[in-house]
N, C-alpha and C positions, 0 to 999 in steps of 0.2 A: 401489477408490474410497474416498476418505477423507471424514470428517465435518468439521463446522466449529466446534466449540467449542475451537480450539487455537492455531493459528499466531498468534493475536492477543494472548494474554495469559500464556503460559508453560506449562511442562510439568506434568503431573499427578503423582500419587503413583507411586513406583517400584513395579513389579509385586510382588504379594503373595508370589509364590513365593520372592522374594529373602529375605523375612523368615523364611519357614519353613525355608529352607536353612540360615540362620544357627543356628536352633534345633537342627536335626538334627545339624549338624556339632558343635555344642557337646556334645550328649548323647553322641555317639560318642566324642569326645575324652575326656570324663569317664569313660566306661566302660572305656577302654583304659588310661589313665594316671592313675589315682586318686591314687597316692602323689605323683607329680610335680606334679600340680595343687595338692595340699594345700601342698606346699612353696612353689610359686610364689605361692599366695594369701597365705601368711605373709609372703613377701618383699614382695608388693605392699602388704599392710597396713602394714608397717613404713615403706615408701616414702611411702604416703599421709599418714602422720603428719607426715612432714617437708615435704610439699608445701604451699605457701602458696596460697590461692585467688587467682585473678586476677580483678580487677574488670572488668565489662563496659564501664565507662566509664573510659578511661585517666586522666581528670582527677580521679577519686575515689580515696580511700585504700583500702588493702587491707581485705578483709572479715574483721575480727578475730572477729566472732561466728560466721561460717561456719567459721573455723578451730577455734573451741572446740567446735562441734557435729560436727566431723569431716567437713564437706561439702567435697568436692574442687572446685576451680575449674577443673580441666583440661577438655579436650574430652571430651564423652560422645556416644556413638552414639545418634541418634534412632531411634525405632521408630514404626511405623504405629499410630495411636490405636485402630484397630479393623479386624479382618480377618474376613470372612465365609467360612467354609470351603466353604459350598455353592456359592459363585461358581465354584470350580474345576470343578464338575460340569456347568455350563451351557456348551454349545458354540454356535458361531455357527450351525451348521446347525439346531440345535434351535429357536433363536429365529426363523430364517428360515422354518421349517416352520409357524410360527403366523401368518405374514402372510396376509391375505385378498385382497390386491391384487397384480396382476401375478404370479400363481402360475406358477412355472416359468421366470421371466425374471430371476432374481436371480444367474445365473451361478455363480461359484465359491462364493458364500456358501451355496448349497444343500448343498454337500458338504464345506465347511470344518470341520475338527475343532479349530480354534483356540478357546481359551477366550474366551467372549463378553466377560468383564470385561477381559481383556488386549487384545482387539480394540478395545473402546471407549477404553481408555487410550492405545493406539497412535494412534488417530484423533485424540484430543484433543491429544496431544503434537505431532502433525504440523501442526496448525492454530494452536494457541495457544502451544505450548512448555511448559516446566515452571515453574510459579511457584516462586520461591525459598522461600516458606514451606512448600511441599509436598515439598521435597527432603529425603530422609533423611540426606544427606551434609552438610547445612547445620550450622554451628556453633550451639549453643543460645544462645550469648551474642552472636550477630551482630546488630547493629542494622540494620533494613531501611532506615532513612533514610540512615545512613552508607553502606550498601552502594550504594544508589541514587546518592548523590552521588559516590561513588568511580567507579562505572561510567560515569556521564555525563561526569564530569571527564576520565576517560581517553579517552572518545570525542572530546571537544572537542579535547583535546591532540593526539590522532592526526591529527584533521582539520587542526589548525593547522600541523602539521609538513609538510603536503603542499606541494610547490612549485607555482607557478602553471603551468597548462597551456600548453605551448609550441605555437606555430602551425606550419604547414607540413604535417607528417605526423602523423596520429592513430594511436596504437597501440591496436588493437582486435582482437577475435576473434569470428568467427561461431559461435554455439552452436546447439544444436538449438532448434527453434521452442518458444515458450512452450506452445503446445497440441500438441506433438509426439505426446502419448499419445492424442489424440482426433481433432483436425481435423474435428470435427462441429458447430462453432458456426455454420456457414453458409458459403456461397460467398464472401460479402463480410464481412470482419472490420471492424466499425464502431468497436470500442473495444478498446484494450489499456491496462490500468492496473496499477500496482503498489501493493500495500497500504502505507499510510503507516508502519506500525510492524513488520510481519512480512515474511518472505521469501515472499510470496504474490503471484501474478500473476493478473489476471482477463482473460479474452478473451470478448467478446460479439459476436455476429453477427446477420445479418439474418433468421435463422430463429427468433429469439426465445429463443436459448439463451445463457446466461452460465455459463462454467466457471471454476473456481478451481484453480490449480496451485501446487505447491511449487517455487519457483525455486532449483534447485541447479546449473543450467548443464550437467547431464549428461542426465538423463531427464525432468526437470520433471514428476514424477508428478501425476496429477489428484487433487484433493482432493474436489471436489464439483461437480455440475452443477445449475443452476437453470433450469427451463423456464418461459417466459412464453407461454402458449398464445395464438396468433393476435395476437402482439404483436411485429412486426419491430423489433428494437432499432436505434435510431439513435445514441444516446449512453448510455453506462453509466459510472458513477463510484463510487468508494468515498466514504463520508462521511469527514469530517476525522479522526474518532477511529477509523475502520476497522471500526466495528460494523455498518455497513449498506452495501448496494449499492443505488444509485438508478439506474433505467433509464427512458428516455423513447423515444417512437416518433413518427415522422412521420405516422402514420395514426390516432392516437388522442388525445383531449383529456386523458386521465388519464395518470398515471405510476405505476410500481410501486416499492415499497421492500421489499427483502429483509433482514430482521433476521437476521444470522448467529449471534447468540447463542441465539436460540430457534428458529431454522430456520423462520421464518414469512414468507410473502409478504403484503404489505399493499398493497391498491389505494387510491391517493389520487386521488379525483376532483377535477376543476377546478371549484370551486364559486363563484368570484367572477364578477362581471358582465362580464368581458372576453370571454367566450365563445370561449376559445382552441380552435382546431381541431386542434392537435398540441403535443407536448412534446419535439420532436426535438433541440433544442439548449439546453443549460444548463451552468452552471458552479457549483462549490461553493467557498465562501470558505475560506481556509486556517485561519481561526480556528474554523471549524465552526458558525458562527451563521446564515449565509444561503445561499440558493440563488437564482441569477438565471436566469430563463427568457427566451428570446427570443420575443416575441409578434408579433402582426400589426400592420401599419400603423405600425411604428416604436416599438411599446411594448416595454418591458423590465419584467418582473414579478418582484418580490422576495418570497420566502416564507421562513418560518422553517425552518431546517434541523432544529430539534428537534421542533416541533409540526406542521410542514408546513402551517401556516396562512398565508394571503395577508397581506402586510404593506403593500406600496405598489407603485406603478408609476412608471417614468420614460418620457418620450416624446421620441423623436428626430424630426427633420423628415422623414427618409426611412426606408425599411425597414432594420431592424437585421439584420446578417448574422453578426456575431461580437462576442464580449465576453470580458472577462477581469478577475478581481479583482487588485488590487495585492497584493504580497507581505505587507503588513501588514493587509490586509483592510479598510482605511479608505476605499478608492476603488474605482470600477468604470470600466473603459475599454471603450468600444464604438465600432463603426464599421459602415458599411453603404453602401447605395446613395447616390450623391452624393459619396462620398469624404471625408466629414467624420468627425472623431474627437471623441468626447465623453468628458469626465472628470466622473464623478458622485461627489459626496461622500455617503457612506452614512450619515453621522451627521445631517447637515442636510437630506438629500434634495434638494440643489440641484446644478445643473450648475456645476462650478467653472470649466470652460474648454471651449471648442469651437474647433477649428482645422481647416483644410483640409489633408489629406495631400497633399504635393507630387506633382503629376502623376497623381493617382489619380482614376479615374472611379467605381470601386466598390470599397470595402474588403471583403475577404473573410476576413481572419484577424488576430488580435491576440495578442501575447505581451509580457509585462511581467516584468522582473527588477528588482532593487533599484537598478540604474543605467540601464537602457535600456528603450526602448519600440520594438517592432517592429510595423509595419503591413504586411500583405500585401494585394495588389490582384488584380483580375481579369485584369490583363495579365501577371502573374508577377513584378512588381517588388516588392521588399521595402525599405521605408524604415526607417531606424533613427534614433531621436531620443534625446537625453539627457533622462532623466526630470526631473531638477532644472531644466533650462532650460525644459521644457514647462510645469512647474508654476508658473513665474513669470507665465505668461499674458501675455507681452510683446507678442505679435502673433498674429493669426489666420492668418497664412501663414508659419509657420516653415520654414526649410530643413533637411532631414535632415542628420545628421552623416555618414551613409553610405547609399549606394544600392546594393543588391545585385541584380544582373541575371543570376544564374546559372540561373534557371528562366524559361521563356518561356510557360508556361500558368498558368491561374488558381491562386493559392495556396490550398490546402485547409486546411493546418494549420501553425501556428507554435508551437514549444515551447522555452523556455529550460531548461537543466539546473539542478539545485538551486544550483550555485555561480554561475550566470550567465556561465560561460565558454564555453558551447556553445549555439548557436541551431540547432535542427533545423527544417527547412522542407520542405514537400512539396506536390506537385500530383498529383491523381488523374486528370488528363486525359492523362497520358503515362506510359508504363512506366519504372520506375527513376528517377522524378523526385523524388529525396530528396537533400538536401544538408545538411551540417553546417558551421556557420560559427563560427570562433574569435573570441572576444572577449577583450580590447578591440581587437584588430587588425582585426576584421571581414573576415578573409580566409577563404576556403573551404578545407576539408581536401580536397585533391585526390585522396587515396587512398580516400575513402569514396564509395559503398559497395563499390568494387572491381568484380570481374567477376561477382559474384553478382546474379542477376536478382530484384529486389524486386517486380516486377510493378507494379500501380497501388496506390500507398499511400493508405490511407484514415484512418489514425490513427497518432499518434506519442506516445511516452511514455518518460520517464526514471524510474528508481528513485529512492527518497528520498535515497540517498547518491551518485547519479550513476554508480554502477558498472555498471548495466545500461541498455540502450536497446532499445526494441521498436518494430517497424513492422508494423501490420496491413494486409494487402493484399486484393485481389479474388480470390485463389486459396485462400481459407480458411485462411491461415497467419498466425500472429503471429511474425514473425522476431525473434530475440533476439540481441543483441550484448553482448559484455563490453568495456567501456571500461577499458583497463588502468591508466590514470592514477589512477583513483579506487579506493581499496582497500575502501571500505565499500559495502554493498548500497545 
């Protein structure tokens, strides 16, 4: 089982044994070949005199003062600033023996002879990764800003070189479930989510358990499990920056926030005057500023994602059943009983436009991409509209650009992939009722999901780069697929 200070922000310092080994090897070499070393040092000293220091900024002139002082501008091996020799004597089993809770229930930890410091380092790396500033292999003259710009530029260029997704047949592979190593999140998987910046997946179920897994497509090892006692989870989501897990339930007026950096669970009571009876459905804006909760009697409550304080409410004429933030987080789309769709401006807190979804008696799902708006209904029909045309507010009864009739029961979930080229839709009232729709052709991929039985789907999710797709079902499994067209996680 792995801890959580890692997959989110980079690797930690390389194991200290590596530093000691370098020292030992050097001493042995010096003891055996003293004469050859002296000769090599003389040669190196002569070479260093001829080496001109290299400036860290390419636009700056050479460092003539460094040359005069004999300071070499070449690459130098970095060393750990401090190493505690006593750390190597502390083992995992020694620390586990000091635990006063759940004695005898810590499994392999009670007999593990792994160094405790190395265990903590490994867990940190598995969650956060290794920060570039902590890498001993990093060049001393490497500028972090330039490195960041280079890495992000390469990522954008790679993404830009991808060809558009072709319609007809989708190339994909069925991988082991996200929760393959546990399958203990409950009989019904209510939420499957991917971390916004790290290769981490979250699976949450109706028994109040949320587990984090490293997504490698092979074993998907578990990193950590968080239990919310007597709190059946209905919705669980990562915060926009990936530091928090937010969970809500259909049976409680409060919700929980788990801070992954400090490993602490925070209960957030519902203190405003709306007297909410549950927090089962909510959405987090992409800019990380707002969280929208579906309330009673057509209310939509907006709270601050940072402070968790109540900000304002919107009111629909009928009960709200689904909502979704726009990709730029400037607007909020909602639908519900009555089949009307509302577009709310989050800056002015006004309703920009309201229109009737064609042929819809009750709206049950919403999905928004940069170009399209998809509305799912209780009859299984999904209407697709052009976002730009809807924004003009020309009519209260617009006709959809496309009507998708591949599902015949109530639409439970609609999700666009990050590029907007795939729309995933599902219904939980029928087994295997999951379809992927190609955009802009709005045709269904006929070969998905294939012969594999997905059971009744409760949640859908795409990874940040579109390379992975997950389906949570009523069999306790979070099915994982690899979409071959997208090379990024």
